[in-house]
Residue frames relative to the residue before (quaternion, step in Angstrom):
aa qw qx qy qz dx dy dz
M 1.0000 0.0000 0.0000 0.0000 0.00 0.00 0.00
K 0.4443 -0.7023 0.4882 0.2667 3.55 -0.85 0.91
I 0.4144 -0.7286 0.4897 0.2399 3.52 -0.84 0.96
T 0.2028 -0.7627 0.6003 0.1294 3.56 -1.09 0.72
S 0.7859 -0.1491 0.0949 0.5925 3.56 1.03 -0.68
S 0.0528 0.7570 -0.6513 -0.0044 3.50 -1.32 0.33
R 0.2365 -0.7636 0.5815 0.1512 3.55 -1.21 0.40
I 0.1434 -0.7772 0.6087 0.0695 3.48 -1.06 0.75
K 0.0438 -0.7711 0.6347 0.0256 3.53 -0.91 0.91
M 0.0358 -0.8250 0.5626 -0.0388 3.52 -0.63 1.11
P 0.1894 -0.7910 0.5704 0.1146 3.61 -0.27 1.18
L 0.2701 -0.7416 0.5913 0.1657 3.54 -1.03 0.78
I 0.1941 -0.8027 0.5585 0.0781 3.57 -0.69 1.08
L 0.1966 -0.7757 0.5917 0.0977 3.55 -0.78 1.00
I 0.2770 -0.7692 0.5566 0.1476 3.53 -0.64 1.12
L 0.3231 -0.7288 0.5737 0.1880 3.56 -0.86 0.97
I 0.3013 -0.7659 0.5454 0.1585 3.52 -0.82 1.03
V 0.1100 -0.7997 0.5895 0.0281 3.55 -0.68 1.09
F 0.2010 -0.7804 0.5837 0.0991 3.55 -0.72 1.08
T 0.1162 -0.7824 0.6101 0.0460 3.54 -0.81 1.02
F 0.1555 -0.7883 0.5912 0.0697 3.54 -0.72 1.07
I 0.1870 -0.7770 0.5950 0.0847 3.54 -0.79 1.02
F 0.1861 -0.7884 0.5803 0.0836 3.55 -0.65 1.15
L 0.2326 -0.7906 0.5573 0.1008 3.52 -0.65 1.18
K 0.7101 -0.3889 0.3346 0.4823 3.53 -1.27 -0.21
N 0.6760 -0.5327 0.3300 0.3877 3.53 -1.25 0.47
R 0.8105 0.1619 -0.0521 0.5605 3.56 1.02 -0.63
T 0.0578 -0.7921 0.6077 -0.0008 3.54 -0.90 0.98
I 0.2895 -0.7624 0.5548 0.1647 3.56 -0.79 0.97
A 0.3184 -0.7592 0.5372 0.1834 3.56 -0.64 1.11
Q 0.3239 -0.7459 0.5543 0.1775 3.55 -1.13 0.66
T 0.4651 -0.6325 0.5312 0.3187 3.54 -1.32 0.28
I 0.0993 -0.7911 0.6035 0.0099 3.56 -0.82 1.08
S 0.1292 0.8107 -0.5596 0.1137 3.60 -0.79 0.92
N 0.0040 0.7391 -0.6703 -0.0661 3.50 -1.41 0.25
N 0.7871 -0.3336 0.2138 0.4727 3.61 -1.18 -0.40
Y 0.7440 0.4242 -0.2046 0.4740 3.57 1.22 -0.46
Y 0.8283 0.0512 -0.0113 0.5578 3.62 1.04 -0.48
T 0.1423 -0.7342 0.6513 0.1285 3.50 -1.40 0.25
I 0.0749 -0.7765 0.6250 0.0283 3.58 -0.82 1.01
Q 0.0055 -0.8036 0.5929 -0.0509 3.53 -0.54 1.20
G 0.0923 -0.8263 0.5554 0.0151 3.58 -0.38 1.24
G 0.4346 -0.6759 0.5245 0.2814 3.52 -1.24 0.45
D 0.7163 -0.3785 0.3213 0.4903 3.52 -1.26 -0.43
I 0.2030 -0.7579 0.6098 0.1115 3.56 -1.04 0.81
E 0.1173 -0.8214 0.5573 0.0307 3.56 -0.52 1.17
Q 0.1202 -0.7623 0.6323 0.0676 3.54 -1.12 0.79
K 0.2638 -0.7909 0.5368 0.1291 3.57 -0.71 1.10
T 0.0469 -0.7796 0.6242 0.0186 3.54 -1.03 0.83
L 0.5347 -0.6144 0.4698 0.3406 3.59 -1.22 0.44
I 0.4397 -0.6904 0.5077 0.2687 3.58 -0.86 0.96
N 0.7892 0.0726 -0.0161 0.6096 3.57 0.96 -0.90
P 0.2743 -0.8079 0.4954 0.1630 3.63 -0.04 1.25
Q 0.6809 0.5014 -0.3032 0.4394 3.63 1.13 -0.55
A 0.5408 0.6201 -0.4062 0.3975 3.59 1.23 -0.26
P 0.5469 -0.6199 0.4385 0.3526 3.63 -1.02 0.72
Q 0.1582 -0.7847 0.5962 0.0609 3.52 -1.00 0.86
A 0.5376 -0.6286 0.4541 0.3309 3.55 -1.07 0.75
E 0.7745 -0.1251 0.1018 0.6117 3.56 1.02 -0.77
P 0.5869 -0.5920 0.4027 0.3779 3.61 -1.09 0.55
P 0.5512 -0.6153 0.4382 0.3543 3.57 -1.07 0.64
T 0.2505 -0.7493 0.5934 0.1538 3.53 -1.18 0.60
Y 0.2140 -0.7604 0.6043 0.1036 3.52 -1.15 0.70
T 0.0596 -0.8224 0.5654 -0.0196 3.55 -0.58 1.13
A 0.5463 -0.6147 0.4612 0.3330 3.50 -1.25 0.53
K 0.1657 -0.7624 0.6169 0.1035 3.55 -1.15 0.67
M 0.1977 -0.7904 0.5725 0.0920 3.55 -0.98 0.88
Y 0.1374 -0.7430 0.6514 0.0695 3.51 -1.07 0.92
S 0.0896 -0.8334 0.5454 -0.0014 3.58 -0.63 1.10
G 0.0625 -0.7686 0.6355 0.0384 3.50 -1.27 0.55
E 0.7798 -0.3429 0.2280 0.4716 3.55 -1.27 -0.18
N 0.8322 0.0647 -0.0037 0.5506 3.61 0.91 -0.80
Y 0.7278 0.3591 -0.2733 0.5164 3.60 1.03 0.68
H 0.1196 -0.7325 0.6617 0.1064 3.53 -1.39 0.35
V 0.0724 -0.7805 0.6204 0.0278 3.58 -0.92 0.92
I 0.1098 -0.7922 0.5991 0.0377 3.59 -0.70 1.07
T 0.1234 -0.7844 0.6046 0.0634 3.58 -0.86 0.95
G 0.7945 0.2682 -0.2168 0.4998 3.57 -1.06 0.76
F 0.4758 -0.6358 0.5219 0.3113 3.53 -1.35 -0.28
E 0.5365 -0.5857 0.4859 0.3647 3.54 -1.18 0.53
N 0.5641 -0.6200 0.4267 0.3395 3.55 -1.06 0.78
I 0.1383 -0.7899 0.5960 0.0413 3.58 -0.78 1.07
Q 0.3241 -0.7833 0.5026 0.1697 3.56 -0.56 1.18
N 0.6465 0.5396 -0.3272 0.4287 3.56 1.00 -0.79
S 0.1757 -0.8142 0.5479 0.0776 3.60 -0.77 1.00
D 0.3353 0.7491 -0.5087 0.2601 3.61 1.21 0.31
L 0.4653 -0.7000 0.4785 0.2541 3.54 -1.09 0.74
F 0.4480 -0.6365 0.5589 0.2858 3.53 -1.20 0.65
S 0.0542 0.8132 -0.5762 0.0615 3.59 -0.83 0.93
F 0.0468 -0.7788 0.6254 -0.0115 3.55 -1.22 0.63
S 0.0378 0.8097 -0.5829 0.0563 3.57 -0.87 0.94
V 0.2629 -0.7280 0.6171 0.1415 3.52 -1.30 0.59
S 0.4778 -0.7300 0.4100 0.2660 3.58 -0.69 1.08
D 0.8004 0.1545 -0.0688 0.5751 3.60 1.09 -0.64
N 0.2140 -0.7705 0.5819 0.1481 3.56 -1.01 0.75
L 0.7493 0.2267 -0.1847 0.5942 3.58 1.30 0.16
V 0.0777 -0.7814 0.6191 0.0145 3.56 -0.84 1.04
D 0.0983 -0.8009 0.5907 0.0035 3.57 -0.64 1.18
Y 0.2672 -0.7999 0.5209 0.1320 3.58 -0.60 1.13
G 0.3941 -0.7292 0.4810 0.2854 3.59 1.21 -0.25
P 0.7578 -0.3441 0.2541 0.4927 3.62 -1.21 -0.30
L 0.1923 -0.7702 0.6006 0.0958 3.55 -1.05 0.87
T 0.0924 -0.7711 0.6271 0.0605 3.56 -1.12 0.70
P 0.6243 -0.5833 0.3610 0.3737 3.60 -1.02 0.74
T 0.8643 0.1145 -0.1371 0.4702 3.53 -1.20 0.87
N 0.6151 0.4891 -0.3658 0.4987 3.60 1.20 0.47
P 0.2363 -0.8183 0.5053 0.1387 3.60 0.10 1.25
V 0.1978 -0.7507 0.6209 0.1083 3.53 -1.18 0.72
F 0.1600 -0.7888 0.5906 0.0574 3.56 -0.95 0.97
R 0.0125 0.7512 -0.6600 -0.0080 3.52 -1.22 0.67
T 0.1931 -0.7930 0.5676 0.1084 3.59 -1.15 0.52
T 0.1071 -0.7530 0.6463 0.0621 3.52 -1.31 0.51
D 0.3182 -0.7471 0.5524 0.1885 3.58 -0.96 0.86
L 0.1637 -0.7390 0.6458 0.0997 3.54 -1.11 0.83
I 0.0629 -0.8019 0.5941 -0.0091 3.58 -0.72 1.09
I 0.0153 0.8218 -0.5655 0.0682 3.55 -0.69 1.09
S 0.1166 -0.7556 0.6420 0.0574 3.56 -1.08 0.85
K 0.3807 -0.7758 0.4537 0.2177 3.58 -0.59 1.08
G 0.2744 -0.7840 0.5193 0.2010 3.61 1.17 -0.38
S 0.8135 -0.2272 0.1896 0.5006 3.58 -0.85 -0.99
S 0.5174 0.6406 -0.4258 0.3751 3.59 1.23 -0.10
R 0.5631 -0.6139 0.4396 0.3359 3.56 -1.19 0.50
S 0.7754 -0.1111 0.1119 0.6114 3.59 1.04 -0.78
Y 0.2382 -0.7745 0.5715 0.1299 3.57 -1.25 -0.10
S 0.1411 -0.7387 0.6489 0.1157 3.51 -1.39 0.26
V 0.1662 -0.7541 0.6251 0.1137 3.55 -1.20 0.59
F 0.1514 -0.7867 0.5968 0.0443 3.54 -0.83 1.10
A 0.1031 -0.7991 0.5903 0.0486 3.58 -1.20 0.49
F 0.1034 0.7620 -0.6384 0.0329 3.52 -1.29 0.52
E 0.3682 -0.6977 0.5650 0.2415 3.57 -1.31 0.27
D 0.5329 -0.6266 0.4469 0.3517 3.58 -1.13 0.52
H 0.7572 -0.1706 0.1235 0.6183 3.60 1.17 -0.67
E 0.6807 -0.4268 0.3533 0.4792 3.59 -1.25 -0.02
I 0.5777 -0.5307 0.4587 0.4174 3.58 -1.23 0.31
R 0.1487 0.8133 -0.5434 0.1454 3.59 -0.54 1.13
D 0.4416 -0.6817 0.5210 0.2625 3.54 -1.34 0.31
P 0.7192 -0.4490 0.2888 0.4448 3.64 -1.22 0.11
N 0.6781 0.4717 -0.2919 0.4821 3.62 1.19 -0.44
N 0.5236 -0.6744 0.3694 0.3668 3.57 1.35 0.27
N 0.3801 0.6386 -0.5487 0.3830 3.58 1.11 0.61
F 0.0311 -0.8358 0.5480 -0.0106 3.60 -0.88 0.76
I 0.3982 -0.6334 0.6036 0.2754 3.48 -1.38 0.38
P 0.4017 -0.7611 0.4442 0.2491 3.62 -0.50 1.09
D 0.5421 -0.5505 0.5062 0.3831 3.53 -1.30 0.31
I 0.5366 -0.6732 0.4100 0.3014 3.55 -0.89 0.96
T 0.1991 -0.7554 0.6091 0.1372 3.56 -1.18 0.64
C 0.4945 -0.7024 0.3807 0.3423 3.58 1.38 0.25
D 0.7577 -0.4366 0.2487 0.4164 3.55 -1.34 0.19
N 0.7677 0.3399 -0.1861 0.5103 3.58 1.03 -0.73
G 0.5304 -0.6615 0.3919 0.3572 3.60 1.27 0.17
A 0.5560 0.6656 -0.3602 0.3437 3.59 1.26 0.14
C 0.6521 0.5561 -0.3631 0.3657 3.63 0.98 -0.57
S 0.0585 -0.7701 0.6349 -0.0205 3.51 -1.20 0.75
E 0.7249 -0.3812 0.2882 0.4961 3.59 -1.16 -0.42
T 0.7406 0.3855 -0.2153 0.5065 3.61 1.21 -0.43
V 0.7532 0.3202 -0.1703 0.5487 3.60 1.21 -0.42
S 0.2368 -0.7619 0.5880 0.1328 3.56 -0.90 0.96
A 0.0135 0.7850 -0.6191 0.0156 3.56 -1.23 0.49
Q 0.6454 -0.5424 0.3733 0.3870 3.54 -1.28 0.32
W 0.0090 -0.7648 0.6439 -0.0208 3.52 -1.05 0.92
S 0.2225 0.7816 -0.5464 0.2025 3.54 -0.11 1.32
S 0.5865 0.5854 -0.3671 0.4226 3.59 1.23 -0.32
N 0.4072 -0.7095 0.5221 0.2410 3.58 -0.98 0.83
L 0.6280 0.5086 -0.3407 0.4804 3.57 1.31 0.06
S 0.5537 0.5235 -0.4168 0.4956 3.56 1.28 0.37
F 0.1413 -0.8471 0.5120 0.0149 3.55 -0.44 1.27
G 0.5031 0.6438 -0.4865 0.3094 3.54 -1.09 0.76
F 0.4887 -0.6255 0.5294 0.2995 3.50 -1.39 -0.35
G 0.1567 0.7875 -0.5818 0.1293 3.57 -0.89 0.95
Y 0.2516 -0.7643 0.5762 0.1434 3.54 -1.31 -0.06
R 0.0772 -0.7501 0.6468 0.1139 3.51 -1.39 0.16
C 0.3770 -0.6889 0.5701 0.2414 3.55 -1.28 0.40
E 0.0862 -0.8067 0.5843 0.0169 3.56 -0.85 0.98
E 0.5039 -0.6705 0.4633 0.2861 3.55 -0.99 0.90
V 0.2094 -0.7510 0.6103 0.1403 3.56 -1.19 0.62
D 0.8341 -0.0561 0.0639 0.5451 3.59 0.65 -1.06
S 0.7946 0.0814 -0.0965 0.5938 3.60 1.18 0.26
S 0.5618 -0.5935 0.4559 0.3526 3.53 -1.32 0.14
V 0.1806 0.7911 -0.5622 0.1598 3.58 -0.12 1.29
C 0.5568 0.5951 -0.4011 0.4183 3.60 1.19 -0.39
T 0.5457 -0.6127 0.4548 0.3463 3.56 -1.11 0.63
E 0.6777 -0.5319 0.3378 0.3791 3.56 -1.25 0.46
D 0.4809 0.6786 -0.4378 0.3413 3.61 1.20 -0.30
F 0.7740 0.3497 -0.1613 0.5027 3.56 1.11 -0.69
S 0.3313 0.7728 -0.4845 0.2413 3.60 1.20 0.44
K 0.7051 0.3991 -0.2536 0.5284 3.60 1.19 -0.46
A 0.5363 -0.6310 0.4587 0.3222 3.55 -1.05 0.81
Y 0.8277 0.2131 -0.1962 0.4806 3.56 -1.18 0.74
Y 0.5041 0.6178 -0.4548 0.3966 3.61 1.17 0.37
F 0.0568 -0.8013 0.5945 -0.0361 3.55 -0.83 1.11
K 0.1806 -0.7486 0.6236 0.1346 3.54 -1.40 0.22
Q 0.4935 -0.5656 0.5468 0.3708 3.51 -1.39 0.05
F 0.4480 -0.5912 0.5685 0.3557 3.53 -1.30 0.27
A 0.5333 -0.5807 0.4968 0.3627 3.58 -1.11 0.63
N 0.3021 -0.7835 0.5277 0.1283 3.56 -0.87 1.03
D 0.3540 -0.7687 0.4949 0.1970 3.56 -0.43 1.23
S 0.6297 0.5454 -0.3423 0.4347 3.61 1.05 -0.67
K 0.7041 0.3925 -0.2511 0.5358 3.59 1.28 -0.30
S 0.4884 -0.6991 0.3963 0.3401 3.56 1.34 0.34
E 0.3407 0.7244 -0.5192 0.2993 3.57 1.05 0.76
S 0.4780 -0.6979 0.4609 0.2684 3.58 -0.93 0.88
P 0.5543 -0.5882 0.4633 0.3635 3.62 -1.06 0.70
Q 0.2569 -0.7826 0.5559 0.1120 3.55 -1.07 0.82
A 0.5009 -0.6457 0.4875 0.3074 3.57 -1.08 0.75
I 0.1100 -0.7912 0.5986 0.0604 3.56 -0.97 0.88
L 0.7719 0.1827 -0.1090 0.5991 3.60 1.26 -0.45
N 0.0470 0.7428 -0.6679 0.0055 3.52 -1.21 0.69
G 0.2160 0.8028 -0.5335 0.1560 3.59 -0.77 0.91
S 0.2227 -0.7681 0.5837 0.1405 3.52 -1.36 0.18
S 0.4619 0.6736 -0.4536 0.3566 3.60 1.26 0.08
P 0.6574 -0.5592 0.3270 0.3849 3.61 -1.08 0.66
K 0.8010 -0.0905 0.0885 0.5852 3.60 0.82 -0.93
K 0.0716 0.8185 -0.5615 0.0985 3.56 -0.65 1.09
K 0.2320 -0.7505 0.6051 0.1296 3.50 -1.33 0.43
A 0.0334 -0.7648 0.6431 0.0221 3.55 -1.13 0.74
K 0.3208 -0.7466 0.5556 0.1760 3.54 -1.19 0.56
I 0.2168 -0.7508 0.6127 0.1183 3.56 -0.88 1.01
K 0.1381 -0.7937 0.5898 0.0558 3.58 -0.69 1.10
Y 0.1884 -0.7717 0.6021 0.0804 3.56 -0.71 1.13
K 0.0647 -0.7890 0.6104 0.0267 3.55 -1.12 0.69
V 0.0289 -0.7782 0.6272 -0.0112 3.56 -0.98 0.96
N 0.0681 0.7739 -0.6265 0.0634 3.55 -0.94 0.93
I 0.1243 -0.8249 0.5504 0.0333 3.60 -0.68 1.07
S 0.4464 -0.6650 0.5325 0.2738 3.52 -1.29 0.45
G 0.6627 -0.5073 0.3778 0.4009 3.55 -1.32 0.13
N 0.6488 0.5227 -0.3157 0.4541 3.60 1.24 -0.26
Q 0.4708 0.6890 -0.4418 0.3291 3.59 1.25 -0.05
N 0.4600 -0.6911 0.4865 0.2720 3.58 -0.84 0.99
K 0.4490 -0.6641 0.5270 0.2821 3.54 -1.07 0.78
S 0.3100 0.7348 -0.5433 0.2625 3.58 -0.65 1.13
N 0.4857 -0.5928 0.5290 0.3646 3.55 -1.36 -0.20
Y 0.1007 -0.8154 0.5701 -0.0041 3.55 -0.63 1.17
S 0.0803 0.7980 -0.5951 0.0504 3.58 -1.13 0.59
N 0.0740 0.7482 -0.6586 -0.0315 3.51 -1.41 0.22
S 0.4121 -0.6918 0.5312 0.2634 3.58 -1.28 0.02
I 0.1898 -0.7503 0.6239 0.1086 3.54 -1.10 0.82
I 0.1596 -0.7989 0.5777 0.0504 3.57 -0.78 1.05
F 0.1245 -0.7702 0.6225 0.0619 3.56 -0.90 1.00
I 0.1111 -0.7833 0.6106 0.0355 3.57 -1.00 0.90
A 0.1540 -0.7856 0.5957 0.0659 3.58 -0.65 1.13
V 0.0758 -0.8123 0.5782 -0.0118 3.59 -0.77 1.07
P 0.2662 -0.7549 0.5735 0.1743 3.64 -0.67 1.03
N 0.2611 -0.7503 0.5871 0.1553 3.56 -1.05 0.75
L 0.2641 -0.7994 0.5250 0.1243 3.55 -0.41 1.27
């Protein structure tokens, strides 16, 4: 049946990152580890804690990285002391994207802004994936795009400019700096979202180290005349990861 219209609603889910710190005993004895190719011999690793947390302190304790070196190895324990106490933050401008009525061979574009502040972290990455293809309750679906030459996937980008290439895809576009991955360095290059229902791994779409940056995700949907008329939807999940 020839399609006359359809609507797609795609909620964007922002995953909250929860950091769990595990406090071990005050003193840990390192062991010697070796095989035919290497030997790693560590010393004692000490962790300082406050005896009385409520007692006034001249200044807060600092935790610095320690390096143990040998002939062919370096082992670093802990993190280097970071003075900046700004918080890491990540936001998505829209939690619902509505494509409105779709007609065959007439691509529809929508955009979403990703805003990230690195805070005290050294840099960051943002990963993305979809829960499944855009589909309706009867399991009819709009396929993930394979681009004009059939080559693009969740890991490979390719040109998508033909109105006879049907499916759903995305690209990352710069707003105020170069944070999008190299997959999108060429105009009209798109990719599929990694599909969680097919056990595909989330893919990085942003990498950066600037204090606060914005990138634009451009979604594209193009359907054929054979697409069933229905309401289609899926969810896109973004994961922001600070790099300490």
